[in-house]
C-alpha positions in Angstrom: 102.1 110.3 121.4 105.0 111.2 123.7 105.0 114.8 125.1 108.2 116.8 125.4 108.2 116.2 129.2 107.9 112.4 128.6 110.8 112.4 126.2 112.9 114.4 128.7 111.9 112.0 131.5 113.1 108.9 129.4 116.2 110.8 128.3 117.2 111.4 131.9 116.7 107.8 132.8 118.9 106.6 129.9 121.6 109.2 130.8 121.5 107.9 134.4 121.8 104.3 133.3 124.8 105.2 131.1 126.5 106.9 134.1 125.9 103.8 136.2 127.3 101.7 133.4 130.5 103.8 133.1 131.1 103.8 136.9 130.4 100.1 137.0 132.9 99.4 134.3 135.5 101.6 136.0 135.1 99.8 139.3 135.4 96.4 137.5 138.6 97.6 135.7 140.2 98.7 138.9 139.3 95.5 140.6 140.8 93.5 137.7 144.0 95.5 137.8 144.3 94.9 141.6 143.8 91.2 141.1 146.1 91.0 138.1 149.0 92.4 140.2 149.1 89.4 142.5 150.4 85.9 141.6 149.3 83.0 143.8 151.9 80.2 143.7 151.6 76.7 145.2 154.8 75.6 146.8 155.7 71.9 147.2 159.2 71.1 148.6 161.3 68.1 149.7 164.6 68.0 151.5 167.1 65.2 151.9 167.4 64.4 155.6 171.0 63.2 155.5 172.6 66.2 153.7 172.6 69.8 155.0 171.8 72.6 152.6 173.7 75.7 153.6 175.3 78.7 151.7 178.1 77.4 149.6 179.3 77.4 146.0 176.9 76.5 143.2 176.4 76.4 139.4 173.3 76.4 137.4 172.2 74.3 134.4 169.0 73.6 132.4 167.4 70.3 133.4 166.1 70.0 129.8 169.2 70.1 127.5 167.0 71.5 124.7 166.6 74.7 126.8 170.3 75.2 127.6 171.1 77.5 124.7 167.9 79.5 124.6 167.8 83.1 125.5 164.7 82.4 127.6 166.7 80.0 129.8 169.5 82.6 130.1 166.9 85.1 131.3 165.7 82.7 134.1 169.3 81.7 134.8 170.3 85.2 135.7 167.3 85.6 138.0 167.9 82.4 139.9 171.6 83.1 140.2 170.9 86.5 141.7 168.3 85.1 144.1 170.8 82.5 145.4 173.6 85.1 145.8 171.2 87.2 147.8 171.0 84.3 150.2 174.7 83.9 150.7 175.6 81.4 147.9 178.5 82.0 145.6 178.4 81.2 141.9 181.3 79.0 140.7 181.5 77.1 137.4 184.5 75.0 138.4 184.2 72.5 141.2 181.1 73.9 143.0 179.5 72.1 145.9 176.0 72.2 144.5 174.4 72.2 141.1 170.9 73.8 140.6 168.9 72.4 137.8 166.1 74.7 136.4 163.1 73.3 134.7 159.9 75.2 133.6 156.8 74.6 131.6 153.6 76.3 130.6 150.5 74.3 129.7 147.1 75.4 128.6 144.4 73.8 130.7 140.6 73.6 130.3 139.2 77.0 129.3 136.9 78.7 131.8 133.9 81.0 131.3 134.5 84.6 132.1 131.3 86.4 133.1 133.1 89.8 133.1 133.6 89.8 129.3 130.0 90.7 128.6 129.5 93.2 125.9 133.2 94.0 125.3 134.1 91.8 122.2 132.6 92.5 118.8 131.6 89.4 116.9 128.2 87.9 116.4 125.1 90.1 116.8 123.1 92.8 118.4 122.2 92.2 122.0 121.0 94.1 125.1 123.8 95.1 127.4 123.3 94.5 131.1 125.3 97.6 131.9 122.7 100.0 130.5 120.3 100.7 127.7 122.8 100.9 125.0 122.8 98.2 122.3 126.2 96.6 121.8 127.9 94.0 119.7 128.4 90.9 121.9 130.5 87.8 121.6 128.6 84.5 122.2 131.8 82.7 123.2 132.9 84.4 126.4 135.5 81.7 127.4 139.1 82.6 127.9 142.3 80.6 127.9 143.6 79.3 131.3 147.3 78.3 131.8 149.3 76.4 134.4 152.9 77.8 134.9 155.4 75.5 136.6 159.0 76.3 137.8 161.1 73.5 139.3 164.4 74.0 141.1 166.5 70.8 141.9 169.6 71.2 144.1 172.1 68.4 143.8 175.3 67.9 145.8 178.3 67.1 143.6 180.7 64.5 144.9 183.2 63.0 142.5 181.1 61.7 139.6 177.9 61.6 141.5 175.1 64.1 141.9 172.9 63.4 144.9 169.6 65.2 145.2 169.5 67.5 148.2 166.5 69.7 147.7 163.6 69.9 145.2 161.0 72.7 145.2 158.2 73.3 142.7 156.1 76.4 142.2 152.8 76.2 140.3 150.6 79.1 139.4 147.5 79.4 137.2 146.0 82.3 135.3 145.0 83.8 131.9 148.6 84.7 131.1 150.5 82.0 129.2 153.8 83.8 129.2 156.1 82.5 132.0 158.5 85.5 131.9 155.6 87.8 132.8 155.1 86.0 136.2 158.6 84.5 136.7 159.7 87.2 139.2 156.6 86.7 141.4 156.8 82.9 141.3 160.5 82.9 142.1 159.9 85.2 145.0 157.4 82.7 146.4 159.8 79.8 145.8 162.7 81.6 147.5 160.6 83.0 150.4 162.3 80.2 152.4 165.3 78.4 151.2 165.0 75.6 151.9 161.4 75.0 152.9 160.8 72.1 155.2 160.4 68.7 153.6 156.9 68.0 152.6 155.8 71.7 152.5 152.6 72.4 150.6 151.5 76.0 150.8 150.2 78.9 148.8 152.2 82.2 148.6 150.8 85.4 147.1 153.2 87.9 145.7 152.3 91.3 144.4 154.2 92.6 141.4 154.2 94.1 138.0 152.4 91.4 136.1 152.9 92.2 132.4 150.0 90.3 130.8 
């Protein structure tokens, strides 16, 4: 039989483990928040050698005509327009020197296992939690969705009826958020960090921001 002192001893151990569990989860949560506030974007750019790209007049259109009338495109339109104006370009619908085509996609890629989701999702059965002595409901499937977000800006010089490519830059980021608008500001900041980048540029740019998902 257990004596009162033995019971007290085990109670103290369990209480200590619970404290460690709570502190551990708090540290993990803070770490996740810090990581979640940074977007890592791969930049790949190409510049035409025979045409100079310098501040001038421009207009914007959707590369995919199906996006042209959407409110989502208008949202991105305004952000790209403002970013270019901040760099000395002037927006002009009639007879501009350049046209900027915007294209964007979000694709779900192969799911990845998330070791940090242990003991948080209720689903299948009773299991021992690694964070302490408490018994919790545990989800056997600890995978999470993983997305690739792509933004492409193509700058074309307009001459008569011709549109000649001058500059193409693509930004690609990956993460658990499949909503482009939630990371668009950070990705656009990476894309516009230099305008234009040197031809053949391939680099990674991290931008901190208010990631919304």
